[in-house]
N, C-alpha and C positions, 0 to 999 in steps of 0.2 A: 562764132566763139572760138572754134579751133584755129581759124586764121589769126585771130588776135593773140591767142596763146603762142602760136608759132612765131609771130613777130616779136612778142615780148621775151620769149624764151627760145631762141633759135637752137635747134638740135634736140629739143625735148621729145619730138615724135619720130626721130630718125630711127631707121631700122638698119640692120647689117646690109640688107639689100640696097637701100638708098645710098648708103655710104659707099658700097662697092660700085654702084652705078656711077656715082660722082667721081670715084677714083679712076674708073675706066675712061670717063670723059676727059679728066685731067691728063691722063697718059696720052690720049689722042692729041690733046692740045699741045703737049710737050713735043710730040713728033712734028707738029705743024708750026711750032714757034720759030720765029725768024732771028731774034736777037738773043744774046746771052742773058740780058736782063729779064726778058720774057721767060726764058728757060729757067732761070733761078727762081723767079716768082712762082712759076708753075710747080717746080720741084718742091718748093716749100709747102705749097698746098697739098701736093701728093704725100709728103711726109706727115703732115697734119692728119690727113684722111686715113693714112695707114695706121697711125697711132690710135685714132678714134676707133677704127675697125678692130684693131687688136684688143683694145680695152673692152669693146662691146662683146667680143668673142670670149674674153676671159671672164667677164661678168656673167655671161650666159651659162657658163659651166658650173656656177655655184648656185646653191639653193637660194630662193628669194625670201626664205623665212626670216633670215637676219634683217633684211631690209624692212619687212613688215613689222618686226618687233621693234626695231629702232624708230620707225615712223610712229608706231603706237605709243611708245614712251615719250616721244618728242611732241606729240599733239598738245598735251596740257601746257607745258612751258611755252611752246610756240604761240598758242592761242593767247596766253596771258601776256606775253611780251607784245604781241600784235595789238591786243586791246589797249595796253598802256600807251604805246607809241601812236597808233593810228587813231583810236577813238578819243582817248584822253588828251594827248598832246597836240596832234595834228589837227583834228577836227574840233577839238574842245567841246565834245558832246557828252562827256561823262566824267566821273571821278572814280578812282579805284580805292578801295580800303587800303590802309597802310599794310605793307607786307612785312611779315616777321623775318628776322635774320635767317631762321631755319628754312623758310620758304625760298628766300633768295639763294641760299646755298644749293637747294635742289635745282632751281632754275639754272644757276651757273654751272652746276655739275653736268646737267644734260647738254647745255650749249658747249661747254668745254670738251666733253667727251666726243661730241660731234666733230669738232675741229681736230681733236687729237686723232680720232679714227681716220678722218680724211687725210691728215698729214702722214700718219703711219702707213696708210695704203700707198700714198704717193712715194714715200721714201722706199718702201718695199719694192715698188715697181722700178725705181731708179736702180737699186742694187741688183734686181733680178735681170735687168737688161745687160 
């Protein structure tokens, strides 16, 4: 099961140690690279791994409480949307009662704030650099 998740969601179970090890391997590969194109490709992977490591370090310095609160709030709307699309529409195994406009506003607020939060964090990281 863990192998399947790793294939479907690469990087999900990475730790700072595994990223640092991969970074060290890429730096060794950079030293051994023969052509400029190889060096450029390896340098791009090094930059990506360094950014990933820096992000993981920054995230580890914060409390995980906000992550758990956001996940808890998102469970209901996520389950509802998943049920509508997966069970009702894709598999055609059920039907969901009509949703009131108020309920849709709640679902859209949760989904919207998720993307707003992610976008705000990304923009903050860009300006922080």
